[in-house]
N, C-alpha and C positions, 0 to 999 in steps of 0.2 A: 272418267276421271280423267284430270289433267298428270300427263307423263312426266315424269322426273327425266326422262332420257331426252334432254333437248339438242336442238343441234350444233350448240356449241357451248364452251364454260358456264357455269352458273355465273349471273350478276353478281359482286359484290356489294356493300358487304353481307348479304342476307344470306348466302350458300356456305354452311359448311366449309371446314378447312377439308374433310375427305370428299367432298363434290367437287370443289376447286382443283383438286389435283387428280381427278379423274383421266386418263391418257386420252390425248388427242391425235395421236398417231402411232404406227407402228416402228417410226424410227426410232422415238426417244424412249424411257422407261415408261413401262406399264401399269402406273399406278400401282393398285395391288390387287392386281391380277397377277398372281403369283403360282396360278396352277400350271398345268402342261401347254397353257395357251402362248407362254413367253417361249415353248421346245419346238422346234423343227419337227415336222410329220403329225403333230397332234391335230385332232380332231378342229378344236376350236382356234388354233393356230389358222389352220386351213380355211375356215369361214371367213376367219377377218383378211386373209390374202385375198382372198377369191370370192367371196359376196356369195359363194354358195352356201344356201340353208335350206334345211327342210325342220319339220317339227323337233321341239329340243324342250326338255325338261331339265333346269338346272337348279341342283338344293345342296344345301351345306348351311354349315353355321354363319352367323351375321358376319359382315366385315374382310371375308374372304375373297370376294372380285366377282359376283353375281351380276351386280349392277353395273360394275365397271366394263365388265365384258359388253353387256347391251350398250351400253352408253358408245363405246368406243366402236362396236358394230354401225350404230345409226350414223356415228360420225363420219365413217370411211365409206359406206355405202346408202345411196340413195333409196328409200324404201316410203312407203305409206306405214304409218304405225296409229294404234289403238293400245292402248293400257287399261285393263280393269284389274279390278281385287275381287279375288275370289269368294272371301267372307261378307262382300256386299253387293254383288252385281246380279242383276236380273237375266231373267231368260230374255225380257224385251230388250237389253242393253245388247246382250249377245247377238240376237237377231238382227240387232241394225247394225253392229260390226261386221257381221257377214256381209249383210247387203252393201254395205260400204267397199268391203275388200271386193263383192263381185265387181261392183263399179270399178274399182280400180284396176281390176285385171283386165276387163275390157277396153280400158285407157292404155294398157302395156305398163301398168305398175304392181308391183308385189306390195301385198300387205302385210303385215307383222302384228299379230296380236299377243300382247304382253299379259300374261295373268298371274299375278304376285298373290300369296297365298293360294298357288294352285289344290295346294291339298285339302282347301277349304271349301272348292267349289262342288256344289252336288251334283249328283249323277244325273238327272234330268238336264242339267245344265250342259254336263260334258258329253251326255248325247246328242245335244245340237252341233258339237264341234266335229263331229266325224267324219260325216259327209262333206264338210267345206275344205277338212284337211286332207282327206284323199283326193279331193277333185284338184286341191293346189289352188283356191279361193283364199283361203289364211295360211300363213305359217305360223305356227303356234309356239309360243315360248313362254314356260310354264315356271315359274319363280318359287322356292319352298326353304324353309330353313330345316325342312324334316324330308325325306324320300317321301314321295306322293303317289309313289306307284300302287302302294297297297290301297290307296283311296281310290282309284282309278278305276273305271269300269275296263275290260280285260280288251274291248275293242279299241279305246281311245289308248291304253297302254301299249298296244300294237305298233300305233303308228306314230310314238314318238322316239325317240333316242334322249335314254337317260344319262347325265354326266353328272357325277358328285364332286363338289367342291370340297378340298379339305381345307381343316383352319391351317393359317401361316406359319412357318416356322419362324424361329427368331431370327435368323439370315434375312429371310425376306420382309419380316417388321422393321428391321435395322435397316435395309435398302429405302422402304417407304419413310421412317424416321430421317433418314439423311436429305432425301428431295423436301421433306416438310420444312426442315431447317432452312434448305436455301429458299426456299419460297418465302418463307415468313423473314427471311433476312432482308429478302427482295422489296416485299412489303414494307418494312418498318423503316427501310432505311439504315439499317444499325445490323451488324452481324448478331445473329442470335446465338446463344453458348448455351449447351446444357453438360451438367457434368457426368462421370463416369458412373455414378451409382444412380443418377435421373437416368440415366440411358439403359442402364441394367433394370431399373424399375418399369420401365416403359416395355420392356421387351417380355418381360418376365409376368407380369401382370396382365398383360393385353389378353391373354388368352388365345391368343392367334386369331386375333379380330383387329385388322388394320383400324377399322371406323373407331374404334373404342379407344386405339391408344393415340388415334389424330383428336379424337374428341378431348382428350386429358391434355396432349399439348395444348391446342388450341385455349384451352382455359387458363393453363399456366399462362402462357404466353401473353394473353391479354392481362391476367393479373400482375404480372412482373414487370409489363413493360409500361404500365399505366403510373408506376411510380418510381420508374426507374430514371437520372439523369445521366447517365452514363454514357460510354460510347458505345454500347453493346446490351444486348437483352440477355441476363442471366436467368436463366429459368432454373426456379429453387426446386429443390426435391418435395419441399412443402408442398408446395406449389401443384408440383403433379399428383403427390398425393390425396390433393383434395380435388383436384380434376378427375381423379380415378374412380373415386367413389370407395366403397366398401367392400364389393364383391371381387375385385380382380378381375375383371370381364368374363366370369365365369358364365357360362348359360347351359342350359340344361333342354336336351331335345329328347325325340324319343330314343335314338340311338344312343346319344352320351348317359342316356338315364341308364340303359340296361348294361354299359361299358362300367360307368361306374360304382353299379352294386355287383356287377360281378368280378371286378379286383377289389371292391371291398370283401365280400367273401371268400374270393380265394386266400386274400390277405391273413383272414381269421383262421381260415384253415390249414395255413401253413406255420402257424405259431408266430406269427409278425404283427405284433401290439402297434408297432410303430407306424409300419406300411399302413392296417387297417385302419388305425386313426387318421390318416392322411386323407385316405380315399373316404371316410367320416366325413371329416373337413369339406372336402369336395362337396359332397351331396348336399351337407347343410348348407353350405354359401350360395349353393346352386338353386337353392328352393325347394330340396327334394321334401315328400311330405315324411315325417319322422317315424311315423307310426308304421308306413312302408317298410322301413330300414327296421324297425322293432319286430314286424311279421318276419321278416327273412332270417333277423337272426333265432326267431323260435324254431323256424326250419331247420337251420343250421345245427340248432343245438341238439336235436333227434336226428338228422342225418350225418353230420360229420362229429359228433361227440358223444354220443348216445351213451351207452351204460360203462364207456370208460369214466366219467363225471357224471352220473345221472343228477346232480343238483344244476349243472346247466339248463336243463330246461325248465327247473323253477326259477334258477334267474331270469331266464330269456321273458319267461310269461310274466311275471313281476314288472321287468321293465317294460312290456308293452302296457300295462295296467298304469303304471306311473308316466310313463309319456304320454298317454291318453288323459290323466289326470292333470298334467301338470304342463304340458304345451313346452314351446319354445319361449323365449332362448334357455330357460332351466335344464329342459329336457336334453341338451345335448349333454350334461354331463352324466346323465343317467346312463345314456348311449354310450358314451365312453368307457364307463364304468363296467358295462355289460360286455362292451365287445375287448375289453384286456382282459376280462376273465375268461371270456370264451377261448379267446387265441391263447392264453395260456396253459387254457385246459389240456389234459391228454385227448385224444384223437380215436375214435373209433366208428365205423360204417357197419359194424355186425348187424344191428338191429335192422336198418335198412335194407341190408342185402337179404338177412333174414325174411321180411316180408313179402320181398320180392321175389326169392327162391317158392315162397308156400304159393303166391299167386300164381306163377307162370306152372306150377304142377297141378293146379285146378283147373288152368285155362287148357293144359295138354288132357285134360282127362280123370286125373287123380279124384273120385268122388266115393271113397268108401262108403260103407252102411254106418250109422251112427251105433254104437257099440249097444247092447241089450242093457247091459248094466249101466248105461248114461240116460237111458230112455226112463219115462215115468213107470212103465209097468216093469222095470227090469230094477226097480228102488229097493227090493228087499235082496239081491245080489250086489249090489255096491259096497266096495270098500272103502270106507271114510280115510283117507290117506294119516291124519293127524292120527289115526290109531293103529298103523301100520309100523313095522318097524324101521327106524331111519326117518318117518314120515312117508314114505313113499309107497303108493301101492301097486301091485304088479298090473294093475290092468291097466294096458295101454290104450291111447287115444287111436292111434294111427300105428303100423308097423316102422319100429326103429331104423328100418334104412332111411326115411325120410328127417333126415338131419338137415333140418333148416336154419336153426341158430348155431354158429361157429363163434365163440366168444372169441373176443380181440385179445390182443397181449398187453392193452396199456390201461392204467389206471386201475380204478375199481373193480373193471369186468377184469381184469386179470384174474382175479379169485374166483370166477366164475368157472371155470375148466373142471374143476373138480366135481362140481353139482351139475354141472350140465349132460343130461342123457343118464345120471345116476337111477340104479334101477335096484328094488328092494331085492333082498338075499331070497 
C-alpha cells in the first residue's frame, strides 16, 4: 500500500491540516509529538537524533504523535520503507516486502517495514517476520491504537521494544493550536483570531487528540473565512462546535474501556452519584455497550451493596432487562436512575466475603459428612425448624466455629446481627 510517510510535506490543498503540520526537523516545533520525544535522553529522541533504530511497537490513542514521529524519522534519515496494514495484508505481501528488504540490505541500505494496525496481524503472518527481524533484514515498526503485545507471538514480542504514547495534555494541545493558527494566518494572508472560549472548547473537547482538534479548527476556518470580508478571520465558537462533532473527541480502546468502567464502579461504591454519572456519560459517548454497563451494576449490587439494601439487586437486574428492551438513547435514563440509586444505597460486602470464606474453607479441606438428619434415611430424626422454639432447630449443619457470614453495620443488614448464628434454647 502507499505510505502516508512521504519525503516531504503533503501537497496542498488535499492534505489535512494535521498532516501539513507534521514536523520537518528537530530544530523547530515537533508538531504533535508531545511525548518524551521532545525530552533529552529519551529513546525516541535518540532515534531521531542518531538514526539508530531497532524494531519498535508504538501504541496509543489517535492523534498523539505516532505517525508524526515516523514521518520525522523518514525525513531525517534516508532509509527504504514499506507500509502494510495488519488487517489487509497477505502472507505473499509480507514475503515480497522481506525479499525487497534483503535486496536493499545487500545494496547497503536499511529497510523499515511499517505495519499499521499491527494488533490485527495474524499469527501466521507474524511468524514470517521473526527471522528477518532477528537477522536485521528488516526493521519492524508496528503502529496500533491498543497495546498489541497481547496479540503477538511470544517470539515476536521479545524482539520488539514497546512504547506507549499517551493522550496529549491541554498544554501540548495549546502549543499545537498556536502553531496551527500561525500556519492558517500565513495561508490566508489574514490574521486568524480565536476567542478564549473557543480555545478552551478545543482544548477540553479534543480528548488529548491533536488530530481531532486540528480537524475541528480546519473545518471552522474554512467555514468562517468563506463569508468574512474583514481584515482578519474570526473563528466562531459555533463553527468549532460543528467541526468538533458530537462526541467531544472521546475514544474507547481496550485499556480506556477498563479505566472508565473502573472509575464508574468505584464512584458508585464511594457514594458519589455525580462522579458516577460523569463516567457513565463518558462511556455512553464513547460507544460503550449499555448492556455491559448494566451487567456491571448487577455485580456491584451484590458485591458492594449486598444485604445493606437488598432491593439494589432487584433494581440492577430490572435495569438490565429494561436496557435490553429499550436500547439507547432512552436507556441512558434507566442507567442513570439505577446508578444514582446504587450510589446512594448503604454499602456492605459481607455476603461477598462470606461466600469467599466458605469456598476457601472447602479448598482447605473442610469437608464434613452430611449429617444423618439431613439425609433421606434420617428423615424421621429431622426436626422441622418452624415447629421449634423461635423457629430454629438445634440440629446444626456445620460446627458453630465456622462463622462465615458476619453482618455489616449499614442499612437493612444492621438488623441481622441479632439473628445471625442464633440457636434454639
